[in-house]
The first five atom37 places (N, CA, C, CB, O) and aatype in JSON, in Angstrom:
{
  "aatype": [12, 0, 16, 7, 1, 10, 8, 1, 1, 5, 19, 14, 16, 0, 1, 1, 10, 15, 1, 9, 9, 11, 1, 0, 15, 6, 16, 16, 6, 10, 5, 14, 10, 6, 14, 8, 14, 13, 0, 5, 10, 13, 14, 0, 9, 15, 6, 6, 11, 19, 16, 6, 10, 15, 1, 3, 9, 0, 10, 8, 7, 5, 10, 6, 14, 9, 19, 10, 18, 5, 7, 11, 9, 10, 3, 7, 19, 3, 1, 18, 11, 0, 4, 1, 10, 9, 2, 1, 7, 14, 17, 16, 9, 6, 13, 2, 14, 6, 1, 19, 11, 1, 16, 14, 6, 6, 18, 19, 9, 0, 19, 1, 11, 10, 7],
  "atom_mask": [
    [1, 1, 1, 1, 1],
    [1, 1, 1, 1, 1],
    [1, 1, 1, 1, 1],
    [1, 1, 1, 0, 1],
    [1, 1, 1, 1, 1],
    [1, 1, 1, 1, 1],
    [1, 1, 1, 1, 1],
    [1, 1, 1, 1, 1],
    [1, 1, 1, 1, 1],
    [1, 1, 1, 1, 1],
    [1, 1, 1, 1, 1],
    [1, 1, 1, 1, 1],
    [1, 1, 1, 1, 1],
    [1, 1, 1, 1, 1],
    [1, 1, 1, 1, 1],
    [1, 1, 1, 1, 1],
    [1, 1, 1, 1, 1],
    [1, 1, 1, 1, 1],
    [1, 1, 1, 1, 1],
    [1, 1, 1, 1, 1],
    [1, 1, 1, 1, 1],
    [1, 1, 1, 1, 1],
    [1, 1, 1, 1, 1],
    [1, 1, 1, 1, 1],
    [1, 1, 1, 1, 1],
    [1, 1, 1, 1, 1],
    [1, 1, 1, 1, 1],
    [1, 1, 1, 1, 1],
    [1, 1, 1, 1, 1],
    [1, 1, 1, 1, 1],
    [1, 1, 1, 1, 1],
    [1, 1, 1, 1, 1],
    [1, 1, 1, 1, 1],
    [1, 1, 1, 1, 1],
    [1, 1, 1, 1, 1],
    [1, 1, 1, 1, 1],
    [1, 1, 1, 1, 1],
    [1, 1, 1, 1, 1],
    [1, 1, 1, 1, 1],
    [1, 1, 1, 1, 1],
    [1, 1, 1, 1, 1],
    [1, 1, 1, 1, 1],
    [1, 1, 1, 1, 1],
    [1, 1, 1, 1, 1],
    [1, 1, 1, 1, 1],
    [1, 1, 1, 1, 1],
    [1, 1, 1, 1, 1],
    [1, 1, 1, 1, 1],
    [1, 1, 1, 1, 1],
    [1, 1, 1, 1, 1],
    [1, 1, 1, 1, 1],
    [1, 1, 1, 1, 1],
    [1, 1, 1, 1, 1],
    [1, 1, 1, 1, 1],
    [1, 1, 1, 1, 1],
    [1, 1, 1, 1, 1],
    [1, 1, 1, 1, 1],
    [1, 1, 1, 1, 1],
    [1, 1, 1, 1, 1],
    [1, 1, 1, 1, 1],
    [1, 1, 1, 0, 1],
    [1, 1, 1, 1, 1],
    [1, 1, 1, 1, 1],
    [1, 1, 1, 1, 1],
    [1, 1, 1, 1, 1],
    [1, 1, 1, 1, 1],
    [1, 1, 1, 1, 1],
    [1, 1, 1, 1, 1],
    [1, 1, 1, 1, 1],
    [1, 1, 1, 1, 1],
    [1, 1, 1, 0, 1],
    [1, 1, 1, 1, 1],
    [1, 1, 1, 1, 1],
    [1, 1, 1, 1, 1],
    [1, 1, 1, 1, 1],
    [1, 1, 1, 0, 1],
    [1, 1, 1, 1, 1],
    [1, 1, 1, 1, 1],
    [1, 1, 1, 1, 1],
    [1, 1, 1, 1, 1],
    [1, 1, 1, 1, 1],
    [1, 1, 1, 1, 1],
    [1, 1, 1, 1, 1],
    [1, 1, 1, 1, 1],
    [1, 1, 1, 1, 1],
    [1, 1, 1, 1, 1],
    [1, 1, 1, 1, 1],
    [1, 1, 1, 1, 1],
    [1, 1, 1, 0, 1],
    [1, 1, 1, 1, 1],
    [1, 1, 1, 1, 1],
    [1, 1, 1, 1, 1],
    [1, 1, 1, 1, 1],
    [1, 1, 1, 1, 1],
    [1, 1, 1, 1, 1],
    [1, 1, 1, 1, 1],
    [1, 1, 1, 1, 1],
    [1, 1, 1, 1, 1],
    [1, 1, 1, 1, 1],
    [1, 1, 1, 1, 1],
    [1, 1, 1, 1, 1],
    [1, 1, 1, 1, 1],
    [1, 1, 1, 1, 1],
    [1, 1, 1, 1, 1],
    [1, 1, 1, 1, 1],
    [1, 1, 1, 1, 1],
    [1, 1, 1, 1, 1],
    [1, 1, 1, 1, 1],
    [1, 1, 1, 1, 1],
    [1, 1, 1, 1, 1],
    [1, 1, 1, 1, 1],
    [1, 1, 1, 1, 1],
    [1, 1, 1, 1, 1],
    [1, 1, 1, 1, 1],
    [1, 1, 1, 0, 1]
  ],
  "atom_positions": [
    [[0.81, -1.37, 0.08], [-0.08, 0.24, -0.01], [1.28, 1.17, -0.21], [-1.19, 0.83, 1.81], [1.61, 1.52, -1.34]],
    [[1.96, 1.51, 0.83], [2.92, 2.45, 0.76], [3.48, 2.51, -0.58], [3.9, 2.21, 1.72], [3.88, 3.63, -0.92]],
    [[3.59, 1.67, -1.33], [3.96, 2.01, -2.92], [2.91, 2.61, -4.0], [4.39, 0.67, -3.59], [2.99, 3.27, -5.03]],
    [[1.88, 2.03, -3.2], [0.9, 2.94, -4.46], [0.49, 4.37, -3.81], [0.0, 0.0, 0.0], [-0.46, 4.92, -4.37]],
    [[1.15, 5.14, -2.54], [0.99, 6.27, -2.27], [2.16, 6.94, -2.86], [0.75, 6.41, -0.97], [1.94, 7.98, -3.47]],
    [[3.43, 6.48, -2.78], [4.66, 7.1, -3.58], [4.08, 7.51, -4.91], [5.97, 6.0, -3.82], [3.97, 8.68, -5.3]],
    [[3.59, 6.07, -5.81], [3.28, 6.52, -7.04], [2.51, 7.65, -7.13], [2.72, 5.63, -7.69], [2.85, 8.62, -7.81]],
    [[1.26, 7.59, -6.33], [0.49, 9.05, -6.73], [0.93, 10.47, -6.41], [-0.78, 9.07, -6.12], [0.4, 11.52, -6.77]],
    [[2.09, 10.27, -5.58], [2.88, 11.29, -5.2], [3.74, 11.73, -6.42], [3.69, 10.88, -4.02], [3.83, 12.91, -6.76]],
    [[4.14, 11.1, -6.82], [4.86, 11.02, -8.25], [4.71, 11.36, -9.47], [5.0, 10.15, -8.55], [5.54, 11.71, -10.31]],
    [[3.57, 11.24, -9.52], [2.28, 11.68, -10.97], [1.33, 12.84, -10.58], [0.99, 10.21, -11.39], [0.31, 12.69, -9.89]],
    [[1.77, 13.96, -11.07], [0.98, 15.18, -10.63], [-0.45, 15.08, -11.18], [1.67, 16.55, -11.14], [-0.48, 14.48, -12.26]],
    [[-1.66, 15.51, -10.73], [-2.94, 15.49, -11.13], [-2.88, 16.43, -12.2], [-3.93, 15.78, -10.07], [-1.88, 17.1, -12.46]],
    [[-3.94, 16.46, -12.81], [-4.34, 17.3, -13.85], [-4.15, 18.71, -13.43], [-5.74, 17.04, -14.26], [-3.46, 19.46, -14.11]],
    [[-4.79, 19.15, -12.21], [-4.94, 20.61, -11.81], [-3.44, 20.95, -11.52], [-6.01, 20.88, -10.43], [-2.88, 21.99, -11.87]],
    [[-2.83, 19.84, -10.76], [-1.58, 20.53, -10.61], [-0.64, 20.89, -11.94], [-0.81, 19.67, -9.69], [-0.04, 21.94, -12.21]],
    [[-0.72, 19.78, -12.57], [-0.31, 19.91, -14.08], [-0.39, 21.13, -14.65], [-1.05, 19.11, -14.94], [0.53, 21.83, -15.06]],
    [[-1.99, 21.45, -14.65], [-2.1, 22.66, -15.47], [-1.37, 23.77, -14.38], [-3.87, 23.04, -15.94], [-0.8, 24.61, -15.08]],
    [[-1.19, 24.04, -13.12], [-0.86, 25.1, -12.4], [0.49, 25.31, -13.24], [-0.79, 24.87, -10.74], [0.65, 26.28, -13.98]],
    [[1.48, 24.27, -13.04], [2.9, 23.92, -13.46], [3.25, 24.43, -14.88], [3.11, 22.35, -13.41], [4.37, 24.73, -15.28]],
    [[2.18, 24.46, -15.52], [2.14, 24.74, -17.07], [2.41, 26.24, -17.18], [0.65, 24.33, -17.81], [3.31, 26.9, -17.68]],
    [[1.05, 26.57, -16.39], [0.95, 28.2, -16.37], [2.16, 28.83, -15.98], [-0.11, 28.76, -15.38], [2.84, 29.64, -16.6]],
    [[2.35, 28.21, -14.59], [3.47, 29.44, -14.15], [4.98, 29.08, -14.8], [3.65, 29.52, -12.24], [5.92, 29.74, -14.36]],
    [[5.23, 28.13, -15.76], [6.01, 27.85, -16.32], [6.02, 28.83, -17.44], [5.95, 26.65, -16.47], [7.01, 29.54, -17.64]],
    [[4.77, 28.9, -18.31], [4.4, 30.11, -19.41], [4.76, 31.67, -18.7], [2.5, 30.02, -19.84], [5.49, 32.59, -19.08]],
    [[4.12, 31.54, -17.83], [4.21, 32.96, -17.29], [5.84, 33.67, -16.88], [3.25, 32.88, -15.9], [6.17, 34.85, -16.91]],
    [[6.55, 32.64, -16.57], [8.18, 32.35, -16.47], [8.52, 32.85, -17.62], [8.75, 30.8, -16.34], [9.22, 33.87, -17.57]],
    [[8.22, 32.41, -18.74], [8.91, 32.83, -19.99], [8.54, 33.94, -20.61], [8.82, 31.94, -20.9], [9.28, 34.6, -21.34]],
    [[7.12, 34.25, -20.27], [6.37, 35.31, -21.01], [7.32, 36.44, -20.56], [4.66, 35.52, -20.6], [7.64, 37.22, -21.46]],
    [[7.92, 36.7, -19.14], [8.31, 38.08, -18.4], [9.54, 38.08, -19.11], [8.44, 38.17, -16.61], [10.17, 39.13, -18.95]],
    [[10.17, 37.13, -19.95], [11.11, 37.41, -20.6], [11.17, 37.89, -21.95], [11.66, 36.59, -20.5], [11.25, 37.02, -22.81]],
    [[11.15, 39.46, -22.44], [11.0, 39.65, -23.59], [12.18, 39.75, -24.7], [10.31, 40.59, -23.51], [13.14, 40.5, -24.5]],
    [[12.04, 38.86, -26.01], [13.19, 38.58, -26.34], [13.13, 39.9, -27.34], [13.47, 37.03, -26.85], [12.2, 40.7, -27.24]],
    [[14.37, 40.08, -28.49], [14.52, 40.36, -28.86], [15.09, 40.39, -30.52], [14.56, 40.5, -28.07], [16.26, 40.75, -30.47]],
    [[14.8, 40.21, -31.5], [15.51, 39.72, -32.83], [16.62, 39.89, -32.82], [15.19, 40.21, -33.98], [16.97, 40.84, -32.12]],
    [[17.67, 39.15, -33.51], [18.88, 38.91, -33.53], [19.33, 39.82, -34.81], [19.13, 37.39, -33.56], [18.37, 39.69, -35.56]],
    [[19.97, 40.39, -35.26], [20.43, 41.27, -36.41], [20.15, 40.73, -37.5], [21.77, 41.57, -36.47], [19.54, 41.38, -38.35]],
    [[20.66, 39.04, -37.8], [20.8, 38.3, -38.55], [19.09, 38.06, -39.19], [21.65, 37.2, -37.87], [18.72, 38.21, -40.35]],
    [[18.38, 37.71, -38.21], [16.62, 37.83, -38.12], [16.31, 38.67, -38.91], [15.88, 38.26, -36.81], [15.76, 38.24, -39.92]],
    [[16.52, 40.25, -38.78], [16.31, 40.83, -39.32], [16.66, 41.14, -41.1], [16.5, 41.33, -38.5], [16.1, 42.01, -41.77]],
    [[17.59, 40.32, -41.54], [17.86, 40.17, -42.72], [16.44, 40.01, -43.77], [18.8, 39.03, -42.67], [16.65, 40.47, -44.89]],
    [[15.23, 39.51, -43.59], [14.16, 39.16, -43.95], [13.19, 40.11, -43.49], [13.97, 37.96, -43.6], [13.38, 40.35, -42.3]],
    [[12.26, 40.73, -43.96], [10.61, 41.37, -43.74], [10.05, 40.55, -42.8], [9.51, 41.34, -45.12], [10.1, 39.32, -42.7]],
    [[9.58, 41.29, -42.19], [8.61, 40.23, -41.16], [7.11, 40.21, -41.85], [8.44, 40.92, -39.29], [6.72, 41.11, -42.6]],
    [[6.31, 39.0, -41.47], [5.07, 38.93, -41.91], [3.96, 40.33, -41.68], [4.63, 37.68, -41.23], [4.28, 41.03, -40.72]],
    [[3.01, 40.69, -42.26], [1.95, 41.61, -41.61], [0.92, 41.33, -40.63], [1.27, 42.07, -42.51], [0.23, 40.31, -40.6]],
    [[0.85, 42.51, -39.65], [-0.01, 42.03, -38.48], [-1.18, 40.8, -38.77], [-0.79, 43.37, -37.94], [-1.29, 39.73, -38.18]],
    [[-2.09, 41.42, -40.01], [-2.74, 40.19, -39.8], [-2.43, 39.02, -40.19], [-3.7, 40.24, -40.14], [-3.37, 38.22, -40.16]],
    [[-1.13, 38.51, -40.65], [-0.84, 37.31, -40.68], [-0.4, 36.94, -39.25], [0.09, 37.08, -41.72], [-0.76, 35.84, -38.82]],
    [[0.23, 37.63, -38.58], [0.5, 37.38, -36.87], [-0.46, 36.85, -36.28], [0.73, 38.56, -36.0], [-0.49, 35.89, -35.51]],
    [[-1.62, 37.8, -36.82], [-2.91, 37.44, -35.67], [-3.69, 36.5, -36.47], [-4.03, 38.86, -35.13], [-4.87, 36.37, -36.15]],
    [[-3.14, 35.67, -37.64], [-3.84, 34.47, -38.22], [-2.89, 33.25, -37.47], [-3.81, 34.46, -40.1], [-3.4, 32.23, -37.0]],
    [[-1.45, 33.55, -37.43], [-0.78, 32.78, -36.8], [-1.2, 32.49, -35.41], [0.35, 33.19, -36.89], [-1.5, 31.38, -34.95]],
    [[-1.19, 33.42, -34.9], [-1.19, 33.36, -33.4], [-2.67, 32.45, -33.27], [-1.18, 35.11, -32.57], [-2.63, 31.44, -32.57]],
    [[-4.08, 32.83, -34.0], [-5.22, 31.66, -33.63], [-4.89, 30.14, -34.14], [-6.74, 32.09, -34.38], [-5.63, 29.18, -33.93]],
    [[-3.47, 30.09, -34.97], [-3.77, 28.74, -35.53], [-2.67, 27.9, -34.21], [-3.23, 28.54, -37.59], [-2.79, 26.73, -33.84]],
    [[-1.43, 29.11, -33.61], [-0.98, 28.49, -32.56], [-2.03, 28.01, -31.33], [-0.01, 29.37, -32.12], [-2.05, 26.87, -30.84]],
    [[-2.81, 29.03, -30.97], [-3.9, 29.0, -30.05], [-4.67, 27.58, -30.0], [-4.88, 30.14, -30.45], [-4.92, 26.92, -28.99]],
    [[-4.99, 27.26, -31.43], [-5.8, 26.08, -31.83], [-4.96, 24.62, -31.84], [-6.37, 26.4, -33.32], [-5.41, 23.59, -31.34]],
    [[-4.04, 24.72, -32.31], [-2.9, 23.43, -32.58], [-1.58, 23.49, -31.9], [-2.46, 23.33, -34.12], [-0.9, 22.46, -31.98]],
    [[-1.01, 24.68, -31.12], [0.05, 24.71, -30.31], [1.28, 25.42, -31.23], [0.0, 0.0, 0.0], [0.85, 26.06, -32.19]],
    [[2.51, 25.41, -31.11], [3.79, 26.22, -31.54], [4.51, 24.98, -32.39], [4.84, 26.9, -30.07], [5.58, 24.45, -32.07]],
    [[3.81, 24.7, -33.36], [4.77, 23.52, -34.37], [6.22, 23.77, -34.41], [4.35, 23.54, -36.07], [6.96, 22.88, -34.01]],
    [[6.65, 24.7, -34.78], [8.12, 24.9, -34.76], [8.78, 25.79, -33.68], [8.48, 25.44, -36.03], [8.12, 26.75, -33.28]],
    [[10.08, 25.55, -33.14], [10.68, 26.25, -31.91], [11.12, 27.31, -32.43], [11.76, 25.57, -31.14], [11.51, 27.23, -33.59]],
    [[11.2, 28.56, -31.78], [11.65, 29.94, -31.98], [13.31, 29.59, -31.39], [10.57, 31.25, -30.97], [13.57, 29.07, -30.31]],
    [[14.32, 30.03, -32.42], [16.08, 29.89, -32.46], [16.43, 30.83, -31.68], [16.94, 30.1, -33.9], [16.33, 31.98, -32.12]],
    [[16.87, 30.66, -30.45], [18.0, 31.71, -29.95], [19.13, 31.74, -30.72], [18.52, 31.46, -28.57], [19.3, 30.83, -31.53]],
    [[20.07, 32.76, -30.61], [21.41, 32.91, -30.65], [21.82, 34.15, -29.95], [21.86, 32.9, -31.99], [21.52, 35.25, -30.41]],
    [[22.49, 34.02, -28.85], [22.84, 35.06, -28.06], [22.13, 36.06, -27.17], [23.34, 35.61, -28.73], [22.3, 37.25, -26.88]],
    [[21.22, 35.04, -26.83], [19.95, 35.85, -26.18], [18.74, 36.38, -26.92], [0.0, 0.0, 0.0], [17.71, 36.76, -26.36]],
    [[18.96, 36.37, -28.2], [18.18, 36.86, -29.22], [17.49, 36.34, -30.16], [18.68, 37.44, -29.72], [18.32, 35.63, -30.74]],
    [[16.52, 36.23, -30.69], [15.74, 35.58, -31.94], [16.23, 35.77, -33.15], [14.44, 36.02, -32.09], [16.12, 36.72, -33.93]],
    [[17.01, 34.32, -33.25], [17.59, 34.31, -34.69], [16.69, 33.47, -35.64], [19.11, 33.7, -34.71], [17.03, 33.48, -36.82]],
    [[15.67, 32.78, -35.33], [14.15, 32.57, -36.4], [13.41, 32.32, -35.4], [13.95, 31.25, -37.69], [13.61, 31.82, -34.29]],
    [[12.19, 32.9, -36.17], [11.02, 32.74, -35.31], [10.47, 33.81, -34.87], [0.0, 0.0, 0.0], [9.78, 33.84, -33.86]],
    [[10.83, 35.14, -35.86], [10.27, 36.24, -34.57], [8.77, 36.45, -35.04], [11.22, 38.04, -34.48], [8.14, 37.14, -34.24]],
    [[8.1, 36.06, -36.02], [6.74, 36.06, -36.22], [6.02, 35.26, -35.67], [6.45, 35.98, -37.28], [4.81, 35.44, -35.55]],
    [[6.77, 34.02, -35.17], [6.12, 33.25, -34.02], [6.16, 33.92, -32.71], [6.77, 31.94, -33.83], [5.11, 33.83, -32.06]],
    [[7.25, 34.65, -32.12], [7.2, 35.15, -31.14], [6.01, 36.24, -30.84], [8.34, 35.52, -31.07], [5.53, 36.3, -29.71]],
    [[5.65, 36.9, -31.66], [4.92, 38.08, -31.9], [3.73, 37.39, -31.67], [5.09, 38.85, -33.28], [3.02, 37.81, -30.77]],
    [[3.31, 36.23, -32.43], [2.19, 35.4, -32.3], [1.72, 34.67, -31.02], [2.37, 34.53, -33.17], [0.54, 34.69, -30.66]],
    [[2.87, 33.9, -30.22], [2.91, 33.92, -28.84], [2.47, 34.79, -27.82], [3.87, 33.84, -28.63], [1.75, 34.49, -26.87]],
    [[3.08, 36.2, -28.19], [3.01, 37.3, -27.34], [1.25, 37.58, -27.52], [4.19, 38.66, -27.87], [0.5, 37.86, -26.58]],
    [[0.89, 37.47, -28.68], [-0.34, 38.21, -28.77], [-1.01, 37.36, -28.26], [-0.85, 38.69, -29.98], [-2.15, 37.8, -28.34]],
    [[-1.07, 35.8, -27.48], [-2.01, 35.06, -27.33], [-1.67, 34.94, -25.49], [-1.94, 33.66, -28.46], [-2.47, 34.46, -24.68]],
    [[-0.46, 35.44, -25.19], [-0.06, 35.52, -23.98], [0.05, 34.14, -23.56], [-0.89, 36.34, -23.19], [-0.56, 33.49, -22.72]],
    [[1.28, 33.75, -24.61], [1.23, 32.17, -24.49], [2.97, 32.22, -24.27], [0.47, 31.11, -26.14], [3.63, 33.19, -24.63]],
    [[3.56, 31.03, -23.64], [4.94, 31.34, -23.29], [5.16, 30.73, -24.84], [0.0, 0.0, 0.0], [4.32, 30.12, -25.48]],
    [[6.64, 31.09, -25.29], [7.2, 30.58, -26.6], [7.88, 29.37, -26.49], [8.12, 31.51, -27.22], [8.57, 29.28, -25.48]],
    [[7.89, 28.2, -27.41], [8.81, 27.21, -27.26], [10.12, 27.51, -27.35], [8.6, 26.31, -28.05], [10.1, 28.1, -28.43]],
    [[11.29, 27.54, -26.98], [12.53, 28.04, -27.75], [13.29, 27.06, -27.45], [13.18, 29.4, -27.42], [13.07, 26.26, -26.54]],
    [[14.57, 27.03, -28.46], [15.91, 26.39, -28.28], [16.76, 27.25, -28.86], [16.09, 25.01, -28.84], [16.54, 28.2, -29.61]],
    [[17.99, 26.71, -28.31], [19.45, 27.34, -28.62], [19.7, 26.8, -29.93], [20.72, 26.92, -27.55], [19.39, 25.72, -30.43]],
    [[20.47, 28.0, -30.46], [21.05, 27.74, -31.8], [22.25, 26.86, -31.56], [21.45, 29.1, -32.57], [22.95, 27.13, -30.58]],
    [[22.6, 25.77, -32.39], [23.66, 25.11, -32.16], [24.29, 24.88, -33.83], [23.25, 23.75, -31.23], [23.74, 24.45, -34.84]],
    [[25.37, 25.28, -33.63], [26.15, 25.85, -35.28], [26.58, 23.91, -35.69], [28.36, 27.45, -34.97], [26.48, 23.51, -36.85]],
    [[27.02, 22.98, -34.54], [27.75, 22.31, -35.08], [26.53, 20.94, -35.33], [29.15, 22.19, -34.19], [26.96, 19.91, -35.83]],
    [[24.99, 21.03, -34.94], [24.49, 20.54, -35.4], [23.77, 20.56, -36.72], [24.22, 20.43, -34.74], [23.21, 19.57, -37.18]],
    [[23.79, 21.77, -37.31], [23.26, 22.6, -38.49], [24.29, 22.92, -39.39], [22.62, 23.89, -38.08], [23.99, 23.82, -40.17]],
    [[25.67, 22.34, -39.52], [26.84, 22.87, -39.74], [26.5, 24.11, -40.25], [27.69, 22.11, -40.52], [26.61, 24.07, -41.48]],
    [[26.13, 25.18, -39.86], [26.16, 26.55, -40.52], [26.41, 27.65, -39.81], [25.04, 26.85, -41.11], [25.97, 27.5, -38.67]],
    [[26.99, 28.83, -39.98], [27.42, 29.88, -39.31], [25.54, 30.28, -39.04], [28.67, 31.06, -40.34], [24.63, 29.77, -39.7]],
    [[25.37, 31.35, -37.87], [24.14, 31.71, -37.73], [23.58, 32.4, -39.05], [24.08, 32.53, -36.56], [22.45, 32.14, -39.47]],
    [[24.21, 33.04, -39.5], [23.86, 34.13, -40.99], [23.37, 32.85, -42.18], [25.79, 35.25, -41.77], [22.36, 32.96, -42.87]],
    [[24.19, 31.84, -42.22], [23.98, 30.64, -43.28], [22.63, 29.98, -43.0], [25.19, 29.45, -43.18], [21.83, 29.74, -43.9]],
    [[22.41, 29.67, -41.64], [21.13, 29.41, -40.88], [20.02, 30.18, -41.48], [21.25, 29.78, -39.37], [19.14, 29.76, -42.23]],
    [[20.23, 31.44, -41.0], [18.6, 31.85, -41.06], [18.7, 32.17, -42.75], [18.0, 33.52, -39.84], [17.62, 32.49, -43.23]],
    [[19.76, 32.14, -43.64], [19.73, 32.51, -45.11], [18.9, 31.18, -45.79], [21.44, 32.75, -45.78], [18.13, 31.11, -46.75]],
    [[19.47, 30.08, -44.77], [18.73, 29.08, -45.45], [17.39, 28.68, -45.0], [19.45, 28.02, -45.47], [16.59, 28.24, -45.83]],
    [[17.04, 28.79, -43.62], [15.98, 28.57, -43.41], [15.05, 29.29, -44.28], [15.87, 28.71, -42.26], [14.38, 28.53, -44.97]],
    [[14.78, 30.76, -44.46], [13.63, 31.63, -45.27], [14.07, 30.99, -46.64], [13.73, 33.59, -45.19], [13.01, 30.88, -47.24]],
    [[15.08, 30.51, -47.45], [15.32, 30.16, -48.37], [13.83, 28.82, -48.54], [16.94, 29.86, -48.31], [12.81, 28.88, -49.24]],
    [[14.22, 27.92, -47.76], [13.48, 26.84, -47.63], [12.12, 26.75, -47.19], [14.07, 26.18, -46.98], [11.41, 25.81, -47.55]],
    [[11.65, 27.76, -46.34], [10.28, 28.07, -45.6], [9.74, 28.59, -46.8], [0.0, 0.0, 0.0], [8.59, 29.02, -46.82]]
  ]
}
C-alpha cells in the first residue's frame, strides 16, 4: 500500500500539472526577446498574418521552435509575436552550429529559402 501512495505523489494531478504549465509560461513570458540582427535580414509578415498565426498556435500549439542565438531571436520572430499576442510562453531552443553545420547567418538564409 505504501507503494501506491508513493506512486500517486510522483504523478501530478491534472490540476497541478495545469498550474505548473501556467507558471512556466508566465515565467517565460516575463523575459521579452528581441530579434537578432541576422533575423532582420528578411521582412516580417504583416500584422494580419501574425494574428492568423496566433489563432493557429492557440488551436494547434506552436509547431516549430523559436531559435535563439546570443539571447536574441535568430529564427521565429513572427512566431514570437504570435505567442505574445495570445499570452502564450514560446517554445525556444538554442542555436547549435555543430548540429546544423552552418554559421548563424547561413542558417537564417537557408531557413528562409526553404521555408
